[in-house]
Legacy VTK file of the C-alpha trace (Angstrom):
# vtk DataFile Version 3.0
C-alpha trace
ASCII
DATASET POLYDATA
POINTS 107 float
-85.597 -35.385 31.063
-86.279 -34.861 34.656
-86.785 -37.341 37.248
-86.969 -38.157 40.795
-86.298 -41.213 42.630
-86.260 -42.498 46.014
-87.511 -45.191 48.275
-90.674 -45.410 50.485
-90.939 -48.597 52.813
-88.594 -50.818 51.135
-89.849 -50.026 47.711
-88.054 -48.197 44.931
-89.937 -45.219 43.601
-89.298 -43.574 40.203
-91.253 -40.626 39.047
-90.781 -39.135 35.667
-90.767 -35.365 35.113
-92.953 -33.155 33.127
-91.963 -34.458 29.644
-89.826 -37.147 28.302
-89.609 -38.685 24.890
-86.987 -41.382 24.677
-88.010 -44.975 25.825
-84.351 -45.779 26.268
-84.104 -42.896 28.935
-87.116 -44.200 30.747
-85.493 -47.966 30.847
-82.220 -46.855 31.807
-83.767 -44.571 34.664
-85.644 -47.582 36.098
-82.542 -50.192 35.543
-80.661 -47.565 37.877
-83.211 -48.046 40.472
-83.083 -52.078 40.271
-85.082 -54.565 39.366
-88.279 -53.699 41.419
-89.465 -50.349 40.766
-92.736 -48.282 41.158
-93.442 -46.035 38.522
-94.983 -43.343 40.196
-97.262 -41.232 37.904
-98.697 -39.229 40.471
-99.475 -35.839 38.582
-98.492 -37.706 35.425
-100.528 -36.007 32.373
-98.944 -36.794 28.970
-98.552 -33.736 26.977
-98.745 -35.651 23.853
-98.372 -39.095 22.373
-94.632 -38.979 22.662
-94.657 -38.839 26.422
-96.889 -41.713 26.669
-95.296 -43.721 24.192
-92.036 -43.108 25.662
-93.346 -44.158 28.901
-95.050 -47.183 27.519
-92.227 -48.432 25.589
-89.544 -47.558 28.277
-91.382 -49.838 30.949
-91.757 -52.468 28.690
-88.288 -52.450 27.725
-87.303 -52.463 31.298
-89.695 -55.527 31.755
-88.277 -57.383 28.862
-84.677 -56.561 30.385
-85.662 -58.625 33.632
-87.182 -55.664 35.764
-90.414 -55.986 37.678
-92.082 -52.422 37.387
-95.270 -51.782 38.976
-97.218 -48.472 37.430
-98.975 -46.564 40.181
-101.195 -44.297 38.805
-103.970 -42.285 40.813
-105.750 -40.793 38.019
-108.640 -43.013 36.853
-108.610 -41.082 33.073
-104.573 -41.670 32.640
-104.882 -45.210 34.102
-107.765 -45.801 31.217
-105.135 -44.158 28.690
-102.269 -46.564 29.769
-104.561 -49.472 29.779
-105.501 -48.688 26.274
-101.996 -49.185 25.057
-102.107 -52.618 26.562
-99.191 -52.341 29.201
-101.442 -53.691 31.832
-100.967 -57.126 30.316
-97.263 -56.753 30.729
-96.845 -55.075 34.096
-99.352 -54.216 37.180
-101.212 -50.745 36.708
-102.517 -50.012 39.955
-104.115 -46.715 41.823
-102.378 -46.404 44.899
-99.304 -47.475 46.888
-101.214 -49.904 49.002
-101.900 -51.871 46.030
-98.803 -51.556 44.439
-97.222 -53.173 47.808
-99.597 -56.223 47.003
-97.924 -56.588 43.421
-94.598 -56.182 44.984
-92.185 -59.412 45.688
-91.325 -59.935 49.282
-89.358 -57.447 50.726
LINES 1 108
107 0 1 2 3 4 5 6 7 8 9 10 11 12 13 14 15 16 17 18 19 20 21 22 23 24 25 26 27 28 29 30 31 32 33 34 35 36 37 38 39 40 41 42 43 44 45 46 47 48 49 50 51 52 53 54 55 56 57 58 59 60 61 62 63 64 65 66 67 68 69 70 71 72 73 74 75 76 77 78 79 80 81 82 83 84 85 86 87 88 89 90 91 92 93 94 95 96 97 98 99 100 101 102 103 104 105 106
């Protein structure tokens, strides 16, 4: 799994690589960034249901373990696909960084 991580304006950012299939890898990568992480899905397009399933399960696992992820997804079609999984009932799914900041805890 290829990932990139960093921070922008006090928020930890995690961007998944082109493919990943293990939810535990996703949850572990998020946990390494800290409790408050923006999952940046800019350019993300699930190649198959395994990619989407790993992302959703990993974000949920991270959330269950006390993390506070915010999923940022600029592509409306991918956001709709994510919402169809019900992930937006557990964590915020937002279109841009400005909206993500509104959901972030005080810095």
